[in-house]
C-alpha positions, 0 to 999 in steps of 0.5 A: 690862363697864360701858357708856359713861362720860363726863367733862366733857372728853369731853362738851365734845368731843361738844358741840363736834362737834355745834355745829360740825356734825362727823358723827363723833368719835373719843374714849374712853368708858372713861376712857382704856382704849380709843378708839372712833368715835361719830356726833354729831348735834344732840341727842346721839350714837350708838355701837354702835347705841345713841342717847345724849342729852347730860348736862343738867348735866355737872360737872367732877370727876364721872364719868357712867354710862348707866343705860339711860335717862339719865346719872347720876353714879357716886356713892352716898350711904349713910353717906357720899358715895362718888364715882368721880373722874376724873384726868389719868391715865385711871385714876380715884380715889375720894372718901369725903365729899370726901376723896381715897382714892388719890394722883393729884397726881404719879402715876397711881393705877394706876402707884402701885399697881404700884410698891407691889405690886412691893415684895412681889414677887407672882409665884407668891404667895398674897396677902392684900389687906386693903382692896381699894378700886378693886382697883388693888393686885389688878390689879397682883398679877394682872399680876405673876403672883400665884397667888391674891389674897384681897381684902376690901372692907368698903364695898358702895358701893366694890364698886359703884364697882368694877363700873363702873370699867373700870380695876378687875379683873373676872372673874379666877379668881385674884382672890377679892373678899369684901365684909367687914371684914378685922379680923373675917375675919382671925381665922378665917384659918389661921396662916402661910397667906399669902405676902404682904400689902397693907394700904391702910386708910382714915385712922386716924380712920375705921378705927382698928382697922386700925392696932391692935396686935391687928390687926397681931398677926393680920397677923403670925400669918397671914403666912409667915416672911420674908413681906413686908407693904406698909402704906400710911400717908401722913402724916395729922395731921402738920401739924395735930397733930404726930402721926407715924402712920408712927412709931406704926405702925412700933413696933406692927409691930415688936412684932408681929414685923416688920422695918420700913423706910419706903418712899415713903408707906408701910412695908415689913415682913418677918416675922421 
């Protein structure tokens, strides 16, 4: 498991305790999953026998991790800036070049994943998780009694975020996480080999191949008859260009052999 994680809220509480001469503080160092008591002193704080400094420039909307020598933001920049971002719900979201990848305004991204996973009734099923992200779909599948989850995530930086995120599932034998492009990997999967599918792709402009007729035909091929598919679509471009992505996706899924109904910010399909 990762070491302590700090947000500006927790850091401010530690600084206030040091300023006020408070010797100990109960707080969360794992984004709200648990609480612990630390010792506070003028130059930093201590927990589980380890001394930590304060963060030099602790910013809002940033999560910091302890490298063993200093605090660093949980972010990486390869082709894009990918960053773990705190939420009011505890479970963080992440951003790619400043674009939020998970809903957080009205619901926890963790609770949002639980609702959507419930639509495919995961108990006892082998589930294909096309775009793993932080693993919240996978975590809900595990909690819901799934038999096995085959999860794919193309971006190695997102997988690195998962390794530091205490809300991401870790070390469960039912979960196989593969760094790879599902659009390529699915081509070698056997026909009718999965019971249900979760598809939460990036925006169309980033990964148009994951909205293509060819890809949907592959989803239908590997899914068993009457198997369920949840496809997150959101409503990108609707206000700016008038484009109706959910309607376009519905037509393609229907051509691939799915019965499709709108459900929240996505589509629920059943293979005919």
